[in-house]
C-alpha positions as CSV (number, residue, x, y, z in Angstrom):
1,M,-5.6,17.9,-21.1
2,T,-3.0,15.1,-21.5
3,D,-3.5,11.4,-20.8
4,I,-1.5,8.8,-19.1
5,S,-2.0,5.0,-18.6
6,V,-0.1,2.2,-16.9
7,R,0.5,-1.1,-18.6
8,T,1.4,-4.0,-16.3
9,A,3.0,-7.5,-16.5
10,D,3.6,-10.1,-13.8
11,L,7.0,-11.7,-13.8
12,A,7.1,-14.4,-11.1
13,G,5.2,-12.2,-8.6
14,V,7.0,-9.0,-9.5
15,V,4.6,-6.4,-11.0
16,V,6.3,-4.5,-13.8
17,A,4.3,-1.3,-14.4
18,T,5.0,0.8,-17.5
19,P,3.6,4.3,-17.6
20,V,2.7,5.5,-21.1
21,G,2.0,9.2,-21.7
22,R,3.0,12.6,-20.3
23,L,3.3,13.2,-16.6
24,D,2.2,16.7,-15.7
25,L,-0.1,18.5,-13.2
26,S,-3.2,17.0,-14.9
27,T,-1.9,13.4,-14.8
28,Y,0.2,13.4,-11.6
29,A,-2.6,12.0,-9.3
30,E,-3.7,9.5,-11.9
31,L,-0.2,8.0,-12.2
32,R,0.3,8.1,-8.4
33,D,-3.0,6.3,-7.7
34,G,-2.5,3.8,-10.5
35,L,0.9,2.7,-9.1
36,L,-0.5,2.6,-5.5
37,E,-3.3,0.4,-6.8
38,Q,-0.8,-2.1,-8.3
39,A,0.8,-2.3,-4.8
40,T,-2.5,-3.3,-3.1
41,G,-2.1,-6.8,-4.4
42,V,1.1,-7.1,-2.3
43,P,3.4,-8.3,-5.1
44,V,7.0,-9.4,-4.4
45,A,8.1,-6.0,-5.7
46,L,6.9,-3.2,-7.9
47,V,9.1,-2.3,-10.8
48,V,8.2,1.0,-12.6
49,R,9.6,0.9,-16.2
50,L,10.3,4.3,-17.7
51,G,10.7,3.8,-21.5
52,P,10.5,5.9,-24.6
53,D,6.7,6.2,-24.4
54,F,6.9,8.1,-21.1
55,E,7.8,11.7,-20.6
56,S,7.7,14.2,-17.7
57,A,6.8,17.9,-17.9
58,S,9.5,18.7,-15.4
59,H,12.0,17.3,-12.9
60,A,9.6,18.3,-10.1
61,M,6.8,16.0,-11.5
62,L,9.1,13.0,-11.0
63,S,8.5,13.4,-7.3
64,V,5.5,11.2,-7.9
65,F,7.8,8.2,-7.6
66,A,9.1,9.3,-4.2
67,T,5.5,9.8,-3.0
68,V,4.6,6.3,-4.1
69,W,7.7,4.9,-2.4
70,T,6.9,6.7,0.8
71,K,3.3,5.5,0.9
72,I,4.0,1.8,0.1
73,S,6.9,1.8,2.5
74,H,4.3,2.0,5.3
75,W,1.8,-0.4,3.6
76,P,2.0,-2.9,2.0
77,D,5.8,-2.5,2.5
78,V,6.9,-3.9,-0.9
79,P,10.1,-2.9,-2.6
80,L,9.8,-0.2,-5.4
81,V,12.5,-0.2,-8.1
82,L,12.6,2.4,-10.9
83,L,13.8,1.1,-14.3
84,A,15.2,4.0,-16.4
85,E,15.5,2.6,-19.9
86,T,16.8,5.8,-21.5
87,A,19.8,8.0,-20.5
88,R,17.4,10.9,-20.4
89,H,15.1,9.3,-17.8
90,H,18.1,8.2,-15.7
91,R,19.5,11.7,-15.8
92,D,16.2,13.4,-15.0
93,L,15.6,11.1,-12.0
94,R,19.0,11.8,-10.6
95,R,18.5,15.6,-11.0
96,S,15.1,15.4,-9.4
97,G,16.6,13.8,-6.3
98,V,14.3,10.8,-6.5
99,T,17.3,8.4,-6.8
100,R,18.4,9.4,-3.2
101,H,15.3,7.5,-1.9
102,V,14.1,5.0,-4.6
103,A,16.3,2.2,-6.0
104,T,17.0,2.9,-9.7
105,T,18.5,0.7,-12.3
106,T,19.0,0.8,-16.1
107,D,18.0,-2.7,-17.2
108,L,15.3,-5.2,-16.3
109,A,17.6,-7.9,-15.1
110,A,19.2,-5.6,-12.6
111,A,15.7,-4.4,-11.4
112,L,14.5,-8.0,-10.9
113,E,17.7,-8.8,-9.0
114,R,17.0,-5.9,-6.6
115,A,13.6,-7.6,-6.0
116,E,14.9,-11.1,-5.5
117,E,15.3,-11.0,-1.8
118,P,12.2,-9.3,-0.3
119,P,12.0,-8.9,3.5
120,L,10.6,-11.8,5.4
121,R,6.9,-11.5,6.0
122,R,4.2,-13.4,7.8
123,C,0.7,-13.1,6.6
124,R,-2.9,-14.2,7.2
125,C,-6.0,-13.4,5.1
126,L,-9.6,-13.9,6.1
127,S,-12.9,-13.3,4.3
128,L,-15.5,-11.9,6.6
129,P,-19.3,-11.8,6.3
130,R,-21.3,-8.6,5.9
131,S,-22.5,-9.0,9.5
132,L,-22.0,-7.4,12.9
133,V,-20.2,-10.6,13.9
134,A,-17.4,-9.7,11.5
135,P,-15.4,-7.5,14.0
136,L,-15.5,-10.4,16.5
137,M,-14.2,-12.8,13.9
138,A,-11.5,-10.3,12.9
139,R,-10.4,-9.8,16.5
140,D,-10.1,-13.6,17.0
141,A,-7.9,-13.8,13.9
142,V,-5.7,-11.0,15.0
143,R,-5.4,-12.3,18.5
144,S,-4.4,-15.7,17.1
145,A,-1.8,-14.2,14.8
146,C,-0.3,-12.1,17.6
147,E,0.0,-15.2,19.8
148,E,1.6,-17.3,17.0
149,W,4.0,-14.5,16.1
150,T,4.8,-13.7,19.7
151,L,3.6,-10.1,19.8
152,P,2.1,-9.6,23.3
153,G,3.0,-5.9,23.4
154,V,0.8,-5.0,20.3
155,V,-2.2,-7.3,20.6
156,D,-4.5,-5.0,22.6
157,D,-3.9,-2.1,20.2
158,A,-4.3,-4.3,17.2
159,L,-7.7,-5.6,18.5
160,L,-9.1,-2.1,18.8
161,V,-7.8,-1.0,15.4
162,V,-9.1,-4.0,13.5
163,S,-12.5,-3.7,15.1
164,E,-12.8,-0.1,13.8
165,L,-11.6,-1.0,10.3
166,V,-13.9,-4.0,9.9
167,E,-16.8,-2.2,11.5
168,N,-16.4,0.6,8.9
169,A,-16.3,-1.9,6.1
170,V,-19.5,-3.6,7.2
171,R,-21.6,-0.8,8.6
172,Y,-20.7,2.1,6.3
173,A,-19.2,0.5,3.1
174,G,-21.9,-2.3,3.1
175,S,-19.3,-4.9,2.1
176,E,-18.0,-8.4,2.9
177,P,-14.6,-7.4,4.1
178,L,-11.3,-9.1,3.3
179,L,-8.9,-8.9,6.2
180,R,-5.1,-9.1,5.7
181,V,-2.9,-9.3,8.8
182,E,0.8,-9.0,8.1
183,L,4.0,-8.9,10.1
184,H,6.9,-7.2,8.4
185,A,9.9,-5.0,9.2
186,G,7.8,-1.9,9.4
187,G,5.4,-3.2,12.0
188,L,2.1,-5.1,12.2
189,S,-0.2,-4.1,9.3
190,L,-4.0,-4.6,9.3
191,A,-5.6,-4.1,5.9
192,V,-9.3,-4.4,5.2
193,R,-10.7,-4.4,1.6
194,D,-14.3,-3.3,0.9
195,D,-16.4,-2.7,-2.2
196,N,-16.9,1.1,-1.7
197,P,-14.3,3.3,-3.4
198,E,-15.1,6.3,-1.3
199,P,-12.5,7.2,1.4
200,P,-13.5,6.1,5.0
201,A,-15.4,8.7,7.0
202,H,-14.7,9.5,10.7
203,H,-17.8,7.9,12.2
204,A,-17.8,7.7,16.0
205,G,-18.6,4.0,16.3
206,P,-19.0,1.5,19.2
207,W,-15.3,1.0,19.5
208,Q,-14.7,4.3,21.4
209,G,-12.9,6.6,19.1
210,G,-13.4,5.7,15.5
211,L,-10.7,6.5,13.0
212,D,-9.4,9.2,15.3
213,L,-8.3,6.3,17.6
214,V,-6.7,4.6,14.6
215,D,-4.8,7.8,13.9
216,R,-3.5,8.1,17.5
217,M,-2.5,4.5,17.9
218,C,-0.8,3.8,14.5
219,V,2.5,4.9,13.0
220,A,0.6,5.3,9.7
221,W,-2.8,4.6,8.2
222,G,-4.6,5.4,5.0
223,S,-6.9,4.3,2.2
224,T,-5.8,3.1,-1.2
225,P,-7.9,2.1,-4.3
226,S,-8.0,-1.7,-4.7
227,S,-6.9,-3.3,-8.0
228,G,-10.1,-5.4,-7.8
229,G,-12.3,-2.4,-7.3
230,G,-13.3,-0.7,-4.0
231,K,-10.6,0.3,-1.6
232,V,-8.2,-1.0,1.0
233,V,-8.1,0.8,4.4
234,W,-4.9,-0.1,6.2
235,A,-3.1,0.7,9.4
236,V,0.4,-0.1,10.7
237,L,1.1,-0.6,14.4
238,P,4.6,-0.3,15.8
239,L,5.9,-3.5,17.3
240,R,6.7,-1.7,20.5
241,R,4.4,0.7,22.2
242,Q,5.2,4.3,21.5
243,R,5.9,6.5,24.5
Protein backbone atom coordinates (compact mmCIF):
# COMPACT_ATOMS: atom_id res chain seq x y z
CA MET A 1 0.00 0.00 0.00
CA THR A 2 1.39 3.40 -0.97
CA ASP A 3 1.42 6.57 1.13
CA ILE A 4 0.63 10.19 0.42
CA SER A 5 0.80 13.32 2.56
CA VAL A 6 0.09 17.02 2.11
CA ARG A 7 2.54 19.68 3.22
CA THR A 8 1.07 23.16 3.64
CA ALA A 9 2.26 26.76 3.82
CA ASP A 10 0.31 29.99 4.30
CA LEU A 11 1.26 32.85 1.96
CA ALA A 12 -0.72 35.94 2.99
CA GLY A 13 -3.90 33.93 3.42
CA VAL A 14 -3.37 31.66 0.42
CA VAL A 15 -2.88 28.03 1.42
CA VAL A 16 -0.24 26.31 -0.71
CA ALA A 17 -0.72 22.55 -0.40
CA THR A 18 2.02 20.25 -1.70
CA PRO A 19 1.09 16.57 -2.10
CA VAL A 20 4.01 14.20 -1.54
CA GLY A 21 3.80 10.57 -2.61
CA ARG A 22 1.93 8.48 -5.16
CA LEU A 23 -1.70 9.04 -6.10
CA ASP A 24 -3.48 5.77 -6.81
CA LEU A 25 -6.65 3.94 -5.78
CA SER A 26 -5.36 3.41 -2.24
CA THR A 27 -4.51 7.11 -1.67
CA TYR A 28 -7.18 8.87 -3.77
CA ALA A 29 -9.60 9.42 -0.86
CA GLU A 30 -6.80 10.48 1.49
CA LEU A 31 -5.60 13.20 -0.88
CA ARG A 32 -9.14 14.34 -1.67
CA ASP A 33 -10.08 14.63 2.00
CA GLY A 34 -6.78 16.28 2.90
CA LEU A 35 -7.32 19.03 0.33
CA LEU A 36 -10.95 19.50 1.34
CA GLU A 37 -9.82 19.83 4.94
CA GLN A 38 -7.47 22.66 3.99
CA ALA A 39 -10.40 24.49 2.39
CA THR A 40 -12.52 24.40 5.57
CA GLY A 41 -10.46 27.25 7.01
CA VAL A 42 -11.81 29.41 4.14
CA PRO A 43 -8.45 30.69 2.87
CA VAL A 44 -8.17 33.40 0.22
CA ALA A 45 -7.40 30.58 -2.23
CA LEU A 46 -6.08 27.03 -2.30
CA VAL A 47 -3.03 26.43 -4.50
CA VAL A 48 -2.09 22.78 -5.03
CA ARG A 49 1.60 22.51 -5.92
CA LEU A 50 2.53 19.44 -7.95
CA GLY A 51 6.30 19.02 -7.82
CA PRO A 52 8.87 16.28 -8.36
CA ASP A 53 7.82 14.48 -5.14
CA PHE A 54 4.31 13.81 -6.48
CA GLU A 55 3.31 11.18 -9.01
CA SER A 56 0.04 9.77 -10.27
CA ALA A 57 -0.64 6.17 -11.20
CA SER A 58 -2.74 7.26 -14.21
CA HIS A 59 -4.37 10.25 -15.86
CA ALA A 60 -7.72 9.09 -14.45
CA MET A 61 -6.45 9.48 -10.87
CA LEU A 62 -5.89 13.20 -11.50
CA SER A 63 -9.67 13.63 -11.51
CA VAL A 64 -9.27 14.03 -7.75
CA PHE A 65 -8.51 17.71 -8.39
CA ALA A 66 -11.70 18.19 -10.41
CA THR A 67 -13.60 16.50 -7.58
CA VAL A 68 -12.10 18.87 -5.00
CA TRP A 69 -12.81 21.85 -7.27
CA THR A 70 -16.46 20.79 -7.63
CA LYS A 71 -16.95 20.34 -3.90
CA ILE A 72 -15.34 23.59 -2.78
CA SER A 73 -17.10 25.57 -5.52
CA HIS A 74 -20.29 24.97 -3.50
CA TRP A 75 -18.69 25.52 -0.09
CA PRO A 76 -16.56 27.31 0.98
CA ASP A 77 -16.43 28.74 -2.57
CA VAL A 78 -12.71 29.55 -2.57
CA PRO A 79 -10.58 29.56 -5.74
CA LEU A 80 -8.55 26.43 -6.51
CA VAL A 81 -5.39 26.77 -8.63
CA LEU A 82 -3.15 23.89 -9.71
CA LEU A 83 0.56 24.65 -9.90
CA ALA A 84 2.22 22.14 -12.26
CA GLU A 85 5.94 22.59 -11.64
CA THR A 86 7.11 19.98 -14.14
CA ALA A 87 6.35 19.57 -17.83
CA ARG A 88 5.15 16.04 -17.10
CA HIS A 89 2.57 17.20 -14.56
CA HIS A 90 1.32 19.93 -16.86
CA ARG A 91 1.02 17.47 -19.76
CA ASP A 92 -0.75 14.85 -17.64
CA LEU A 93 -3.24 17.37 -16.26
CA ARG A 94 -4.07 18.56 -19.76
CA ARG A 95 -4.52 15.01 -21.04
CA SER A 96 -6.73 14.12 -18.08
CA GLY A 97 -9.12 16.97 -18.92
CA VAL A 98 -8.73 18.56 -15.47
CA THR A 99 -7.44 21.84 -16.95
CA ARG A 100 -10.81 22.38 -18.65
CA HIS A 101 -12.30 23.03 -15.21
CA VAL A 102 -9.48 23.93 -12.81
CA ALA A 103 -7.17 26.91 -13.29
CA THR A 104 -3.64 25.64 -13.91
CA THR A 105 -0.33 27.52 -13.95
CA THR A 106 3.34 26.58 -14.18
CA ASP A 107 4.90 28.90 -11.59
CA LEU A 108 4.03 30.11 -8.10
CA ALA A 109 3.90 33.82 -8.97
CA ALA A 110 1.27 33.15 -11.63
CA ALA A 111 -0.72 30.95 -9.25
CA LEU A 112 -0.75 33.65 -6.58
CA GLU A 113 -1.76 36.22 -9.18
CA ARG A 114 -4.80 34.09 -10.08
CA ALA A 115 -5.78 34.22 -6.39
CA GLU A 116 -5.23 37.95 -5.88
CA GLU A 117 -8.80 39.00 -6.62
CA PRO A 118 -11.10 36.61 -4.79
CA PRO A 119 -14.86 37.18 -5.11
CA LEU A 120 -16.43 39.65 -2.72
CA ARG A 121 -17.74 37.93 0.40
CA ARG A 122 -19.67 38.89 3.49
CA CYS A 123 -19.25 36.74 6.55
CA ARG A 124 -20.34 36.39 10.17
CA CYS A 125 -19.06 33.85 12.69
CA LEU A 126 -20.64 32.98 16.03
CA SER A 127 -19.62 30.54 18.78
CA LEU A 128 -22.65 28.82 20.27
CA PRO A 129 -23.13 26.98 23.56
CA ARG A 130 -23.80 23.28 23.94
CA SER A 131 -27.37 24.07 24.86
CA LEU A 132 -30.86 23.83 23.43
CA VAL A 133 -30.86 27.62 23.17
CA ALA A 134 -28.14 27.39 20.49
CA PRO A 135 -30.62 27.02 17.56
CA LEU A 136 -32.46 30.12 18.78
CA MET A 137 -29.20 32.10 18.91
CA ALA A 138 -28.26 30.81 15.46
CA ARG A 139 -31.61 31.86 13.99
CA ASP A 140 -31.22 35.35 15.45
CA ALA A 141 -27.76 35.64 13.89
CA VAL A 142 -28.97 34.43 10.48
CA ARG A 143 -32.03 36.70 10.55
CA SER A 144 -29.83 39.69 11.38
CA ALA A 145 -27.38 38.85 8.58
CA CYS A 146 -30.16 38.45 6.01
CA GLU A 147 -31.64 41.81 7.02
CA GLU A 148 -28.26 43.55 6.81
CA TRP A 149 -27.42 41.94 3.45
CA THR A 150 -30.95 42.55 2.08
CA LEU A 151 -31.92 38.93 1.48
CA PRO A 152 -35.66 38.85 2.26
CA GLY A 153 -36.32 36.01 -0.19
CA VAL A 154 -34.01 33.53 1.53
CA VAL A 155 -34.44 34.29 5.23
CA ASP A 156 -37.27 31.82 6.00
CA ASP A 157 -35.45 28.90 4.38
CA ALA A 158 -32.19 29.90 6.04
CA LEU A 159 -33.79 29.88 9.50
CA LEU A 160 -35.09 26.33 9.01
CA VAL A 161 -31.77 25.05 7.69
CA VAL A 162 -29.58 26.63 10.37
CA SER A 163 -31.89 25.27 13.07
CA GLU A 164 -31.35 21.74 11.80
CA LEU A 165 -27.57 22.08 11.46
CA VAL A 166 -27.10 23.56 14.92
CA GLU A 167 -29.55 21.12 16.52
CA ASN A 168 -27.54 18.22 15.10
CA ALA A 169 -24.28 19.67 16.41
CA VAL A 170 -25.65 20.12 19.94
CA ARG A 171 -27.92 17.11 20.36
CA TYR A 172 -26.12 14.43 18.37
CA ALA A 173 -22.51 15.60 18.09
CA GLY A 174 -22.43 16.81 21.71
CA SER A 175 -20.48 19.95 20.78
CA GLU A 176 -20.32 23.70 21.18
CA PRO A 177 -21.01 24.64 17.56
CA LEU A 178 -19.20 27.31 15.57
CA LEU A 179 -21.56 28.91 13.06
CA ARG A 180 -20.33 30.64 9.90
CA VAL A 181 -22.86 32.57 7.80
CA GLU A 182 -21.48 33.70 4.46
CA LEU A 183 -22.81 35.48 1.40
CA HIS A 184 -20.92 34.82 -1.83
CA ALA A 185 -21.54 34.48 -5.53
CA GLY A 186 -22.79 30.91 -5.19
CA GLY A 187 -25.49 31.72 -2.63
CA LEU A 188 -25.92 31.99 1.14
CA SER A 189 -23.86 29.35 2.92
CA LEU A 190 -24.46 28.15 6.47
CA ALA A 191 -21.63 26.11 7.99
CA VAL A 192 -21.55 24.57 11.46
CA ARG A 193 -18.41 23.07 12.94
CA ASP A 194 -18.64 20.44 15.68
CA ASP A 195 -16.20 18.13 17.47
CA ASN A 196 -17.52 14.82 16.17
CA PRO A 197 -15.78 13.53 13.01
CA GLU A 198 -18.65 11.16 12.16
CA PRO A 199 -20.88 12.26 9.23
CA PRO A 200 -24.28 13.68 10.25
CA ALA A 201 -27.14 11.22 10.61
CA HIS A 202 -30.66 11.74 9.27
CA HIS A 203 -32.45 12.23 12.60
CA ALA A 204 -36.04 13.41 12.45
CA GLY A 205 -35.72 16.33 14.84
CA PRO A 206 -38.08 19.05 16.08
CA TRP A 207 -37.55 21.21 12.99
CA GLN A 208 -39.90 19.15 10.82
CA GLY A 209 -37.84 17.29 8.30
CA GLY A 210 -34.28 16.86 9.53
CA LEU A 211 -31.49 16.65 6.97
CA ASP A 212 -34.00 15.54 4.33
CA LEU A 213 -35.41 19.05 4.58
CA VAL A 214 -31.91 20.50 4.16
CA ASP A 215 -31.46 18.35 1.07
CA ARG A 216 -34.72 19.58 -0.48
CA MET A 217 -34.17 23.27 0.24
CA CYS A 218 -30.50 23.71 -0.65
CA VAL A 219 -28.61 23.68 -3.93
CA ALA A 220 -25.87 21.69 -2.18
CA TRP A 221 -24.93 20.47 1.28
CA GLY A 222 -22.39 18.13 2.78
CA SER A 223 -19.94 17.30 5.54
CA THR A 224 -16.21 17.98 5.42
CA PRO A 225 -13.45 17.13 7.95
CA SER A 226 -12.32 20.24 9.82
CA SER A 227 -8.66 21.22 9.92
CA GLY A 228 -9.02 21.68 13.69
CA GLY A 229 -10.61 18.25 14.21
CA GLY A 230 -14.25 17.25 14.04
CA LYS A 231 -16.23 18.23 10.95
CA VAL A 232 -18.04 21.06 9.24
CA VAL A 233 -21.59 20.46 8.04
CA TRP A 234 -22.50 23.04 5.43
CA ALA A 235 -25.43 23.98 3.23
CA VAL A 236 -25.83 26.50 0.41
CA LEU A 237 -29.15 28.20 -0.25
CA PRO A 238 -29.92 29.87 -3.59
CA LEU A 239 -30.37 33.63 -3.38
CA ARG A 240 -33.67 33.24 -5.23
CA ARG A 241 -36.24 30.63 -4.37
CA GLN A 242 -36.14 27.69 -6.78
CA ARG A 243 -39.37 26.89 -8.63
